[in-house]
Predicted model as a PDB file, atoms N, CA, C, CB and O in Angstrom, pLDDT in the B-factor column:
MODEL        1                                                                  
ATOM      1  N   PRO A   1       3.841  -7.913 -22.350  1.00 60.00           N  
ATOM      2  CA  PRO A   1       3.921  -9.359 -22.083  1.00 60.00           C  
ATOM      3  C   PRO A   1       4.845  -9.665 -20.903  1.00 60.00           C  
ATOM      4  CB  PRO A   1       4.414 -10.104 -23.333  1.00 60.00           C  
ATOM      5  O   PRO A   1       5.617  -8.805 -20.478  1.00 60.00           O  
ATOM      6  N   GLY A   2       4.769 -10.864 -20.387  1.00 70.00           N  
ATOM      7  CA  GLY A   2       5.629 -11.235 -19.263  1.00 70.00           C  
ATOM      8  C   GLY A   2       4.985 -10.895 -17.937  1.00 70.00           C  
ATOM      9  O   GLY A   2       3.915 -11.401 -17.600  1.00 70.00           O  
ATOM     10  N   GLU A   3       5.653 -10.029 -17.187  1.00 70.00           N  
ATOM     11  CA  GLU A   3       5.189  -9.670 -15.847  1.00 70.00           C  
ATOM     12  C   GLU A   3       3.854  -8.933 -15.886  1.00 70.00           C  
ATOM     13  CB  GLU A   3       6.230  -8.813 -15.145  1.00 70.00           C  
ATOM     14  O   GLU A   3       3.658  -8.059 -16.730  1.00 70.00           O  
ATOM     15  N   PRO A   4       2.928  -9.276 -14.978  1.00 79.00           N  
ATOM     16  CA  PRO A   4       1.689  -8.495 -14.904  1.00 79.00           C  
ATOM     17  C   PRO A   4       1.980  -7.084 -14.401  1.00 79.00           C  
ATOM     18  CB  PRO A   4       0.659  -9.189 -13.982  1.00 79.00           C  
ATOM     19  O   PRO A   4       2.910  -6.872 -13.623  1.00 79.00           O  
ATOM     20  N   GLN A   5       1.199  -6.150 -14.841  1.00 90.00           N  
ATOM     21  CA  GLN A   5       1.379  -4.765 -14.396  1.00 90.00           C  
ATOM     22  C   GLN A   5       0.890  -4.609 -12.959  1.00 90.00           C  
ATOM     23  CB  GLN A   5       0.626  -3.784 -15.331  1.00 90.00           C  
ATOM     24  O   GLN A   5      -0.023  -5.318 -12.535  1.00 90.00           O  
ATOM     25  N   PRO A   6       1.497  -3.675 -12.199  1.00 95.00           N  
ATOM     26  CA  PRO A   6       0.985  -3.423 -10.843  1.00 95.00           C  
ATOM     27  C   PRO A   6      -0.489  -3.019 -10.891  1.00 95.00           C  
ATOM     28  CB  PRO A   6       1.819  -2.320 -10.143  1.00 95.00           C  
ATOM     29  O   PRO A   6      -0.919  -2.345 -11.827  1.00 95.00           O  
ATOM     30  N   PRO A   7      -1.271  -3.435  -9.873  1.00 96.00           N  
ATOM     31  CA  PRO A   7      -2.712  -3.140  -9.892  1.00 96.00           C  
ATOM     32  C   PRO A   7      -3.059  -1.731  -9.404  1.00 96.00           C  
ATOM     33  CB  PRO A   7      -3.442  -4.147  -9.043  1.00 96.00           C  
ATOM     34  O   PRO A   7      -4.236  -1.411  -9.240  1.00 96.00           O  
ATOM     35  N   VAL A   8      -2.051  -0.889  -9.173  1.00 97.00           N  
ATOM     36  CA  VAL A   8      -2.295   0.487  -8.737  1.00 97.00           C  
ATOM     37  C   VAL A   8      -1.475   1.437  -9.604  1.00 97.00           C  
ATOM     38  CB  VAL A   8      -1.941   0.670  -7.229  1.00 97.00           C  
ATOM     39  O   VAL A   8      -0.529   1.027 -10.277  1.00 97.00           O  
ATOM     40  N   GLU A   9      -1.854   2.708  -9.575  1.00 97.00           N  
ATOM     41  CA  GLU A   9      -1.132   3.742 -10.329  1.00 97.00           C  
ATOM     42  C   GLU A   9      -0.806   4.895  -9.395  1.00 97.00           C  
ATOM     43  CB  GLU A   9      -1.968   4.241 -11.551  1.00 97.00           C  
ATOM     44  O   GLU A   9      -1.521   5.121  -8.418  1.00 97.00           O  
ATOM     45  N   PRO A  10       0.276   5.637  -9.684  1.00 98.00           N  
ATOM     46  CA  PRO A  10       0.574   6.821  -8.865  1.00 98.00           C  
ATOM     47  C   PRO A  10      -0.610   7.784  -8.867  1.00 98.00           C  
ATOM     48  CB  PRO A  10       1.845   7.539  -9.382  1.00 98.00           C  
ATOM     49  O   PRO A  10      -1.220   8.034  -9.906  1.00 98.00           O  
ATOM     50  N   GLY A  11      -0.924   8.322  -7.686  1.00 98.00           N  
ATOM     51  CA  GLY A  11      -2.024   9.269  -7.566  1.00 98.00           C  
ATOM     52  C   GLY A  11      -3.358   8.612  -7.264  1.00 98.00           C  
ATOM     53  O   GLY A  11      -4.336   9.298  -6.965  1.00 98.00           O  
ATOM     54  N   GLU A  12      -3.406   7.285  -7.341  1.00 97.00           N  
ATOM     55  CA  GLU A  12      -4.656   6.568  -7.072  1.00 97.00           C  
ATOM     56  C   GLU A  12      -4.995   6.651  -5.585  1.00 97.00           C  
ATOM     57  CB  GLU A  12      -4.548   5.087  -7.521  1.00 97.00           C  
ATOM     58  O   GLU A  12      -4.114   6.581  -4.728  1.00 97.00           O  
ATOM     59  N   ILE A  13      -6.289   6.800  -5.298  1.00 97.00           N  
ATOM     60  CA  ILE A  13      -6.771   6.831  -3.920  1.00 97.00           C  
ATOM     61  C   ILE A  13      -7.351   5.450  -3.595  1.00 97.00           C  
ATOM     62  CB  ILE A  13      -7.846   7.970  -3.711  1.00 97.00           C  
ATOM     63  O   ILE A  13      -8.133   4.899  -4.370  1.00 97.00           O  
ATOM     64  N   ARG A  14      -6.965   4.908  -2.459  1.00 96.00           N  
ATOM     65  CA  ARG A  14      -7.418   3.569  -2.056  1.00 96.00           C  
ATOM     66  C   ARG A  14      -7.751   3.560  -0.578  1.00 96.00           C  
ATOM     67  CB  ARG A  14      -6.343   2.500  -2.370  1.00 96.00           C  
ATOM     68  O   ARG A  14      -7.191   4.328   0.205  1.00 96.00           O  
ATOM     69  N   TYR A  15      -8.669   2.680  -0.206  1.00 96.00           N  
ATOM     70  CA  TYR A  15      -8.876   2.350   1.208  1.00 96.00           C  
ATOM     71  C   TYR A  15      -8.203   1.008   1.428  1.00 96.00           C  
ATOM     72  CB  TYR A  15     -10.420   2.308   1.601  1.00 96.00           C  
ATOM     73  O   TYR A  15      -8.477   0.049   0.707  1.00 96.00           O  
ATOM     74  N   VAL A  16      -7.326   0.931   2.415  1.00 97.00           N  
ATOM     75  CA  VAL A  16      -6.612  -0.317   2.673  1.00 97.00           C  
ATOM     76  C   VAL A  16      -6.619  -0.625   4.162  1.00 97.00           C  
ATOM     77  CB  VAL A  16      -5.165  -0.239   2.148  1.00 97.00           C  
ATOM     78  O   VAL A  16      -6.811   0.253   5.003  1.00 97.00           O  
ATOM     79  N   GLU A  17      -6.402  -1.904   4.460  1.00 97.00           N  
ATOM     80  CA  GLU A  17      -6.240  -2.329   5.849  1.00 97.00           C  
ATOM     81  C   GLU A  17      -4.814  -2.832   6.021  1.00 97.00           C  
ATOM     82  CB  GLU A  17      -7.282  -3.435   6.239  1.00 97.00           C  
ATOM     83  O   GLU A  17      -4.324  -3.629   5.222  1.00 97.00           O  
ATOM     84  N   ILE A  18      -4.155  -2.358   7.073  1.00 98.00           N  
ATOM     85  CA  ILE A  18      -2.778  -2.764   7.341  1.00 98.00           C  
ATOM     86  C   ILE A  18      -2.797  -4.163   7.941  1.00 98.00           C  
ATOM     87  CB  ILE A  18      -2.061  -1.754   8.297  1.00 98.00           C  
ATOM     88  O   ILE A  18      -3.439  -4.408   8.963  1.00 98.00           O  
ATOM     89  N   GLU A  19      -2.082  -5.079   7.286  1.00 98.00           N  
ATOM     90  CA  GLU A  19      -2.087  -6.485   7.701  1.00 98.00           C  
ATOM     91  C   GLU A  19      -0.807  -6.908   8.397  1.00 98.00           C  
ATOM     92  CB  GLU A  19      -2.314  -7.366   6.511  1.00 98.00           C  
ATOM     93  O   GLU A  19      -0.772  -7.933   9.078  1.00 98.00           O  
ATOM     94  N   ASP A  20       0.240  -6.118   8.226  1.00 97.00           N  
ATOM     95  CA  ASP A  20       1.553  -6.562   8.670  1.00 97.00           C  
ATOM     96  C   ASP A  20       2.436  -5.342   8.881  1.00 97.00           C  
ATOM     97  CB  ASP A  20       2.191  -7.542   7.647  1.00 97.00           C  
ATOM     98  O   ASP A  20       2.099  -4.233   8.466  1.00 97.00           O  
ATOM     99  N   ILE A  21       3.578  -5.568   9.537  1.00 98.00           N  
ATOM    100  CA  ILE A  21       4.570  -4.506   9.694  1.00 98.00           C  
ATOM    101  C   ILE A  21       5.858  -4.987   9.038  1.00 98.00           C  
ATOM    102  CB  ILE A  21       4.799  -4.139  11.215  1.00 98.00           C  
ATOM    103  O   ILE A  21       6.307  -6.108   9.280  1.00 98.00           O  
ATOM    104  N   GLY A  22       6.444  -4.136   8.211  1.00 95.00           N  
ATOM    105  CA  GLY A  22       7.670  -4.495   7.499  1.00 95.00           C  
ATOM    106  C   GLY A  22       8.908  -4.335   8.358  1.00 95.00           C  
ATOM    107  O   GLY A  22       8.834  -3.879   9.499  1.00 95.00           O  
ATOM    108  N   LYS A  23      10.047  -4.716   7.797  1.00 94.00           N  
ATOM    109  CA  LYS A  23      11.325  -4.660   8.517  1.00 94.00           C  
ATOM    110  C   LYS A  23      11.671  -3.258   8.994  1.00 94.00           C  
ATOM    111  CB  LYS A  23      12.437  -5.176   7.636  1.00 94.00           C  
ATOM    112  O   LYS A  23      12.328  -3.091  10.021  1.00 94.00           O  
ATOM    113  N   GLN A  24      11.228  -2.248   8.248  1.00 94.00           N  
ATOM    114  CA  GLN A  24      11.533  -0.860   8.614  1.00 94.00           C  
ATOM    115  C   GLN A  24      10.497  -0.270   9.574  1.00 94.00           C  
ATOM    116  CB  GLN A  24      11.617   0.001   7.360  1.00 94.00           C  
ATOM    117  O   GLN A  24      10.599   0.892   9.968  1.00 94.00           O  
ATOM    118  N   GLY A  25       9.491  -1.084   9.951  1.00 97.00           N  
ATOM    119  CA  GLY A  25       8.466  -0.608  10.871  1.00 97.00           C  
ATOM    120  C   GLY A  25       7.267   0.030  10.186  1.00 97.00           C  
ATOM    121  O   GLY A  25       6.386   0.572  10.854  1.00 97.00           O  
ATOM    122  N   ASP A  26       7.225  -0.029   8.858  1.00 98.00           N  
ATOM    123  CA  ASP A  26       6.109   0.546   8.117  1.00 98.00           C  
ATOM    124  C   ASP A  26       4.988  -0.479   7.964  1.00 98.00           C  
ATOM    125  CB  ASP A  26       6.574   1.042   6.736  1.00 98.00           C  
ATOM    126  O   ASP A  26       5.229  -1.685   7.928  1.00 98.00           O  
ATOM    127  N   GLY A  27       3.756   0.030   7.875  1.00 98.00           N  
ATOM    128  CA  GLY A  27       2.606  -0.847   7.679  1.00 98.00           C  
ATOM    129  C   GLY A  27       2.589  -1.418   6.271  1.00 98.00           C  
ATOM    130  O   GLY A  27       3.053  -0.788   5.320  1.00 98.00           O  
ATOM    131  N   ILE A  28       2.045  -2.628   6.157  1.00 98.00           N  
ATOM    132  CA  ILE A  28       1.941  -3.299   4.862  1.00 98.00           C  
ATOM    133  C   ILE A  28       0.486  -3.692   4.626  1.00 98.00           C  
ATOM    134  CB  ILE A  28       2.872  -4.552   4.799  1.00 98.00           C  
ATOM    135  O   ILE A  28      -0.133  -4.381   5.437  1.00 98.00           O  
ATOM    136  N   ALA A  29      -0.038  -3.233   3.492  1.00 98.00           N  
ATOM    137  CA  ALA A  29      -1.379  -3.640   3.057  1.00 98.00           C  
ATOM    138  C   ALA A  29      -1.206  -4.478   1.803  1.00 98.00           C  
ATOM    139  CB  ALA A  29      -2.319  -2.396   2.792  1.00 98.00           C  
ATOM    140  O   ALA A  29      -0.258  -4.286   1.042  1.00 98.00           O  
ATOM    141  N   ARG A  30      -2.139  -5.417   1.590  1.00 97.00           N  
ATOM    142  CA  ARG A  30      -2.088  -6.218   0.366  1.00 97.00           C  
ATOM    143  C   ARG A  30      -3.370  -6.002  -0.409  1.00 97.00           C  
ATOM    144  CB  ARG A  30      -1.882  -7.728   0.680  1.00 97.00           C  
ATOM    145  O   ARG A  30      -4.461  -5.978   0.160  1.00 97.00           O  
ATOM    146  N   VAL A  31      -3.223  -5.843  -1.728  1.00 96.00           N  
ATOM    147  CA  VAL A  31      -4.384  -5.628  -2.594  1.00 96.00           C  
ATOM    148  C   VAL A  31      -4.445  -6.758  -3.607  1.00 96.00           C  
ATOM    149  CB  VAL A  31      -4.313  -4.241  -3.310  1.00 96.00           C  
ATOM    150  O   VAL A  31      -4.039  -7.876  -3.289  1.00 96.00           O  
ATOM    151  N   GLU A  32      -4.933  -6.512  -4.803  1.00 94.00           N  
ATOM    152  CA  GLU A  32      -5.099  -7.570  -5.803  1.00 94.00           C  
ATOM    153  C   GLU A  32      -3.818  -8.384  -5.990  1.00 94.00           C  
ATOM    154  CB  GLU A  32      -5.527  -6.967  -7.137  1.00 94.00           C  
ATOM    155  O   GLU A  32      -2.711  -7.845  -6.009  1.00 94.00           O  
ATOM    156  N   ARG A  33      -4.004  -9.698  -6.129  1.00 93.00           N  
ATOM    157  CA  ARG A  33      -2.898 -10.639  -6.370  1.00 93.00           C  
ATOM    158  C   ARG A  33      -1.805 -10.576  -5.308  1.00 93.00           C  
ATOM    159  CB  ARG A  33      -2.287 -10.372  -7.721  1.00 93.00           C  
ATOM    160  O   ARG A  33      -0.660 -10.942  -5.575  1.00 93.00           O  
ATOM    161  N   GLY A  34      -2.149 -10.114  -4.108  1.00 95.00           N  
ATOM    162  CA  GLY A  34      -1.150 -10.063  -3.037  1.00 95.00           C  
ATOM    163  C   GLY A  34      -0.142  -8.940  -3.185  1.00 95.00           C  
ATOM    164  O   GLY A  34       0.866  -8.908  -2.479  1.00 95.00           O  
ATOM    165  N   TYR A  35      -0.410  -8.015  -4.104  1.00 97.00           N  
ATOM    166  CA  TYR A  35       0.493  -6.876  -4.330  1.00 97.00           C  
ATOM    167  C   TYR A  35       0.568  -6.043  -3.050  1.00 97.00           C  
ATOM    168  CB  TYR A  35       0.007  -5.997  -5.539  1.00 97.00           C  
ATOM    169  O   TYR A  35      -0.452  -5.775  -2.416  1.00 97.00           O  
ATOM    170  N   VAL A  36       1.779  -5.638  -2.677  1.00 97.00           N  
ATOM    171  CA  VAL A  36       2.027  -4.965  -1.403  1.00 97.00           C  
ATOM    172  C   VAL A  36       2.031  -3.447  -1.574  1.00 97.00           C  
ATOM    173  CB  VAL A  36       3.361  -5.431  -0.804  1.00 97.00           C  
ATOM    174  O   VAL A  36       2.627  -2.908  -2.507  1.00 97.00           O  
ATOM    175  N   ILE A  37       1.348  -2.775  -0.646  1.00 98.00           N  
ATOM    176  CA  ILE A  37       1.454  -1.320  -0.539  1.00 98.00           C  
ATOM    177  C   ILE A  37       2.010  -1.015   0.847  1.00 98.00           C  
ATOM    178  CB  ILE A  37       0.058  -0.608  -0.776  1.00 98.00           C  
ATOM    179  O   ILE A  37       1.440  -1.423   1.860  1.00 98.00           O  
ATOM    180  N   ILE A  38       3.116  -0.302   0.880  1.00 98.00           N  
ATOM    181  CA  ILE A  38       3.758   0.077   2.137  1.00 98.00           C  
ATOM    182  C   ILE A  38       3.200   1.441   2.559  1.00 98.00           C  
ATOM    183  CB  ILE A  38       5.331   0.121   1.989  1.00 98.00           C  
ATOM    184  O   ILE A  38       3.192   2.394   1.781  1.00 98.00           O  
ATOM    185  N   VAL A  39       2.735   1.507   3.811  1.00 98.00           N  
ATOM    186  CA  VAL A  39       2.143   2.749   4.315  1.00 98.00           C  
ATOM    187  C   VAL A  39       2.831   3.121   5.627  1.00 98.00           C  
ATOM    188  CB  VAL A  39       0.595   2.598   4.518  1.00 98.00           C  
ATOM    189  O   VAL A  39       2.534   2.539   6.671  1.00 98.00           O  
ATOM    190  N   PRO A  40       3.751   4.090   5.579  1.00 97.00           N  
ATOM    191  CA  PRO A  40       4.459   4.497   6.807  1.00 97.00           C  
ATOM    192  C   PRO A  40       3.497   5.021   7.875  1.00 97.00           C  
ATOM    193  CB  PRO A  40       5.503   5.574   6.484  1.00 97.00           C  
ATOM    194  O   PRO A  40       2.404   5.498   7.572  1.00 97.00           O  
ATOM    195  N   GLU A  41       3.935   4.918   9.130  1.00 96.00           N  
ATOM    196  CA  GLU A  41       3.208   5.459  10.279  1.00 96.00           C  
ATOM    197  C   GLU A  41       1.841   4.819  10.478  1.00 96.00           C  
ATOM    198  CB  GLU A  41       3.042   6.944  10.121  1.00 96.00           C  
ATOM    199  O   GLU A  41       0.885   5.488  10.867  1.00 96.00           O  
ATOM    200  N   THR A  42       1.754   3.516  10.208  1.00 96.00           N  
ATOM    201  CA  THR A  42       0.514   2.786  10.469  1.00 96.00           C  
ATOM    202  C   THR A  42       0.819   1.560  11.306  1.00 96.00           C  
ATOM    203  CB  THR A  42      -0.186   2.382   9.149  1.00 96.00           C  
ATOM    204  O   THR A  42       1.973   1.156  11.450  1.00 96.00           O  
ATOM    205  N   GLU A  43      -0.237   0.974  11.856  1.00 96.00           N  
ATOM    206  CA  GLU A  43      -0.105  -0.232  12.671  1.00 96.00           C  
ATOM    207  C   GLU A  43      -1.061  -1.292  12.161  1.00 96.00           C  
ATOM    208  CB  GLU A  43      -0.375   0.071  14.163  1.00 96.00           C  
ATOM    209  O   GLU A  43      -2.033  -0.985  11.471  1.00 96.00           O  
ATOM    210  N   VAL A  44      -0.782  -2.541  12.502  1.00 98.00           N  
ATOM    211  CA  VAL A  44      -1.651  -3.646  12.097  1.00 98.00           C  
ATOM    212  C   VAL A  44      -3.076  -3.362  12.549  1.00 98.00           C  
ATOM    213  CB  VAL A  44      -1.149  -4.993  12.682  1.00 98.00           C  
ATOM    214  O   VAL A  44      -3.309  -2.983  13.697  1.00 98.00           O  
ATOM    215  N   GLY A  45      -4.021  -3.547  11.646  1.00 97.00           N  
ATOM    216  CA  GLY A  45      -5.432  -3.324  11.956  1.00 97.00           C  
ATOM    217  C   GLY A  45      -5.931  -1.948  11.563  1.00 97.00           C  
ATOM    218  O   GLY A  45      -7.140  -1.726  11.507  1.00 97.00           O  
ATOM    219  N   ASP A  46      -5.019  -1.011  11.288  1.00 96.00           N  
ATOM    220  CA  ASP A  46      -5.456   0.316  10.844  1.00 96.00           C  
ATOM    221  C   ASP A  46      -6.167   0.196   9.498  1.00 96.00           C  
ATOM    222  CB  ASP A  46      -4.248   1.294  10.740  1.00 96.00           C  
ATOM    223  O   ASP A  46      -5.721  -0.538   8.615  1.00 96.00           O  
ATOM    224  N   ARG A  47      -7.273   0.920   9.349  1.00 96.00           N  
ATOM    225  CA  ARG A  47      -7.954   1.041   8.047  1.00 96.00           C  
ATOM    226  C   ARG A  47      -7.786   2.490   7.647  1.00 96.00           C  
ATOM    227  CB  ARG A  47      -9.503   0.612   8.111  1.00 96.00           C  
ATOM    228  O   ARG A  47      -8.283   3.388   8.328  1.00 96.00           O  
ATOM    229  N   VAL A  48      -7.093   2.724   6.551  1.00 96.00           N  
ATOM    230  CA  VAL A  48      -6.742   4.088   6.181  1.00 96.00           C  
ATOM    231  C   VAL A  48      -7.032   4.364   4.712  1.00 96.00           C  
ATOM    232  CB  VAL A  48      -5.279   4.352   6.478  1.00 96.00           C  
ATOM    233  O   VAL A  48      -7.038   3.460   3.876  1.00 96.00           O  
ATOM    234  N   LYS A  49      -7.274   5.646   4.423  1.00 97.00           N  
ATOM    235  CA  LYS A  49      -7.415   6.113   3.050  1.00 97.00           C  
ATOM    236  C   LYS A  49      -6.040   6.624   2.641  1.00 97.00           C  
ATOM    237  CB  LYS A  49      -8.538   7.235   2.906  1.00 97.00           C  
ATOM    238  O   LYS A  49      -5.452   7.471   3.315  1.00 97.00           O  
ATOM    239  N   ILE A  50      -5.538   6.101   1.534  1.00 98.00           N  
ATOM    240  CA  ILE A  50      -4.190   6.473   1.106  1.00 98.00           C  
ATOM    241  C   ILE A  50      -4.191   6.998  -0.329  1.00 98.00           C  
ATOM    242  CB  ILE A  50      -3.242   5.273   1.226  1.00 98.00           C  
ATOM    243  O   ILE A  50      -5.097   6.735  -1.119  1.00 98.00           O  
ATOM    244  N   GLU A  51      -3.141   7.746  -0.623  1.00 98.00           N  
ATOM    245  CA  GLU A  51      -2.831   8.090  -2.010  1.00 98.00           C  
ATOM    246  C   GLU A  51      -1.550   7.357  -2.358  1.00 98.00           C  
ATOM    247  CB  GLU A  51      -2.684   9.655  -2.221  1.00 98.00           C  
ATOM    248  O   GLU A  51      -0.564   7.437  -1.626  1.00 98.00           O  
ATOM    249  N   VAL A  52      -1.562   6.638  -3.482  1.00 98.00           N  
ATOM    250  CA  VAL A  52      -0.379   5.917  -3.926  1.00 98.00           C  
ATOM    251  C   VAL A  52       0.631   6.945  -4.444  1.00 98.00           C  
ATOM    252  CB  VAL A  52      -0.737   4.857  -5.031  1.00 98.00           C  
ATOM    253  O   VAL A  52       0.327   7.721  -5.350  1.00 98.00           O  
ATOM    254  N   THR A  53       1.840   6.944  -3.859  1.00 98.00           N  
ATOM    255  CA  THR A  53       2.842   7.946  -4.239  1.00 98.00           C  
ATOM    256  C   THR A  53       3.952   7.378  -5.126  1.00 98.00           C  
ATOM    257  CB  THR A  53       3.455   8.551  -2.994  1.00 98.00           C  
ATOM    258  O   THR A  53       4.531   8.099  -5.937  1.00 98.00           O  
ATOM    259  N   GLN A  54       4.244   6.094  -4.971  1.00 98.00           N  
ATOM    260  CA  GLN A  54       5.279   5.447  -5.797  1.00 98.00           C  
ATOM    261  C   GLN A  54       4.793   4.063  -6.183  1.00 98.00           C  
ATOM    262  CB  GLN A  54       6.652   5.361  -5.039  1.00 98.00           C  
ATOM    263  O   GLN A  54       4.162   3.368  -5.386  1.00 98.00           O  
ATOM    264  N   VAL A  55       5.092   3.669  -7.415  1.00 98.00           N  
ATOM    265  CA  VAL A  55       4.722   2.327  -7.858  1.00 98.00           C  
ATOM    266  C   VAL A  55       5.955   1.645  -8.437  1.00 98.00           C  
ATOM    267  CB  VAL A  55       3.567   2.377  -8.908  1.00 98.00           C  
ATOM    268  O   VAL A  55       6.582   2.153  -9.367  1.00 98.00           O  
ATOM    269  N   LYS A  56       6.294   0.485  -7.874  1.00 96.00           N  
ATOM    270  CA  LYS A  56       7.404  -0.339  -8.357  1.00 96.00           C  
ATOM    271  C   LYS A  56       6.814  -1.647  -8.869  1.00 96.00           C  
ATOM    272  CB  LYS A  56       8.477  -0.596  -7.226  1.00 96.00           C  
ATOM    273  O   LYS A  56       5.640  -1.922  -8.621  1.00 96.00           O  
ATOM    274  N   PRO A  57       7.593  -2.459  -9.573  1.00 94.00           N  
ATOM    275  CA  PRO A  57       7.038  -3.718 -10.099  1.00 94.00           C  
ATOM    276  C   PRO A  57       6.439  -4.626  -9.026  1.00 94.00           C  
ATOM    277  CB  PRO A  57       8.112  -4.473 -10.833  1.00 94.00           C  
ATOM    278  O   PRO A  57       5.427  -5.280  -9.277  1.00 94.00           O  
ATOM    279  N   ASN A  58       7.046  -4.681  -7.824  1.00 93.00           N  
ATOM    280  CA  ASN A  58       6.533  -5.629  -6.833  1.00 93.00           C  
ATOM    281  C   ASN A  58       5.992  -4.996  -5.560  1.00 93.00           C  
ATOM    282  CB  ASN A  58       7.602  -6.579  -6.471  1.00 93.00           C  
ATOM    283  O   ASN A  58       5.594  -5.715  -4.644  1.00 93.00           O  
ATOM    284  N   PHE A  59       5.967  -3.685  -5.480  1.00 97.00           N  
ATOM    285  CA  PHE A  59       5.329  -3.022  -4.340  1.00 97.00           C  
ATOM    286  C   PHE A  59       5.073  -1.562  -4.671  1.00 97.00           C  
ATOM    287  CB  PHE A  59       6.202  -3.141  -3.070  1.00 97.00           C  
ATOM    288  O   PHE A  59       5.627  -1.014  -5.624  1.00 97.00           O  
ATOM    289  N   ALA A  60       4.213  -0.939  -3.855  1.00 98.00           N  
ATOM    290  CA  ALA A  60       3.951   0.492  -3.999  1.00 98.00           C  
ATOM    291  C   ALA A  60       4.095   1.133  -2.628  1.00 98.00           C  
ATOM    292  CB  ALA A  60       2.528   0.761  -4.605  1.00 98.00           C  
ATOM    293  O   ALA A  60       4.146   0.446  -1.609  1.00 98.00           O  
ATOM    294  N   VAL A  61       4.160   2.457  -2.617  1.00 98.00           N  
ATOM    295  CA  VAL A  61       4.202   3.214  -1.365  1.00 98.00           C  
ATOM    296  C   VAL A  61       2.993   4.138  -1.366  1.00 98.00           C  
ATOM    297  CB  VAL A  61       5.553   4.027  -1.209  1.00 98.00           C  
ATOM    298  O   VAL A  61       2.700   4.799  -2.362  1.00 98.00           O  
ATOM    299  N   GLY A  62       2.296   4.173  -0.234  1.00 98.00           N  
ATOM    300  CA  GLY A  62       1.132   5.045  -0.109  1.00 98.00           C  
ATOM    301  C   GLY A  62       1.278   5.964   1.085  1.00 98.00           C  
ATOM    302  O   GLY A  62       1.983   5.657   2.046  1.00 98.00           O  
ATOM    303  N   GLU A  63       0.599   7.094   1.007  1.00 97.00           N  
ATOM    304  CA  GLU A  63       0.629   8.100   2.055  1.00 97.00           C  
ATOM    305  C   GLU A  63      -0.788   8.256   2.598  1.00 97.00           C  
ATOM    306  CB  GLU A  63       1.189   9.461   1.524  1.00 97.00           C  
ATOM    307  O   GLU A  63      -1.743   8.338   1.826  1.00 97.00           O  
ATOM    308  N   ILE A  64      -0.927   8.297   3.908  1.00 96.00           N  
ATOM    309  CA  ILE A  64      -2.262   8.468   4.509  1.00 96.00           C  
ATOM    310  C   ILE A  64      -2.812   9.833   4.154  1.00 96.00           C  
ATOM    311  CB  ILE A  64      -2.210   8.297   6.049  1.00 96.00           C  
ATOM    312  O   ILE A  64      -2.119  10.841   4.288  1.00 96.00           O  
ATOM    313  N   ILE A  65      -4.062   9.870   3.699  1.00 95.00           N  
ATOM    314  CA  ILE A  65      -4.700  11.166   3.481  1.00 95.00           C  
ATOM    315  C   ILE A  65      -5.916  11.333   4.380  1.00 95.00           C  
ATOM    316  CB  ILE A  65      -5.105  11.324   2.013  1.00 95.00           C  
ATOM    317  O   ILE A  65      -6.471  12.428   4.467  1.00 95.00           O  
ATOM    318  N   ASP A  66      -6.339  10.262   5.053  1.00 72.00           N  
ATOM    319  CA  ASP A  66      -7.513  10.351   5.908  1.00 72.00           C  
ATOM    320  C   ASP A  66      -7.610   9.110   6.770  1.00 72.00           C  
ATOM    321  CB  ASP A  66      -8.790  10.531   5.073  1.00 72.00           C  
ATOM    322  O   ASP A  66      -7.146   8.035   6.390  1.00 72.00           O  
ATOM    323  N   GLY A  67      -8.212   9.267   7.926  1.00 54.00           N  
ATOM    324  CA  GLY A  67      -8.492   8.095   8.758  1.00 54.00           C  
ATOM    325  C   GLY A  67      -7.311   7.690   9.618  1.00 54.00           C  
ATOM    326  O   GLY A  67      -6.209   8.224   9.487  1.00 54.00           O  
ATOM    327  N   ARG A  68      -7.560   6.750  10.486  1.00 49.00           N  
ATOM    328  CA  ARG A  68      -6.538   6.211  11.394  1.00 49.00           C  
ATOM    329  C   ARG A  68      -7.096   4.962  12.022  1.00 49.00           C  
ATOM    330  CB  ARG A  68      -6.119   7.250  12.488  1.00 49.00           C  
ATOM    331  O   ARG A  68      -6.421   4.322  12.829  1.00 49.00           O  
TER     332      ARG A  68                                                      
ENDMDL                                                                          
END                                                                             
């Protein structure tokens, strides 16, 4: 109850589009309900295949496994 669960799980494979760049220079993709996935070494407009490596209540971190 309370907070909704993150819409991704560790190890999940996703195709995402980078919409923004964060303060640290990492790419930011948004998925269901505006949930943020941070993808290092990407730029705005990149469409990449990622593996979700970390999941936190309000964001996740993904690693590129294919594409650019």
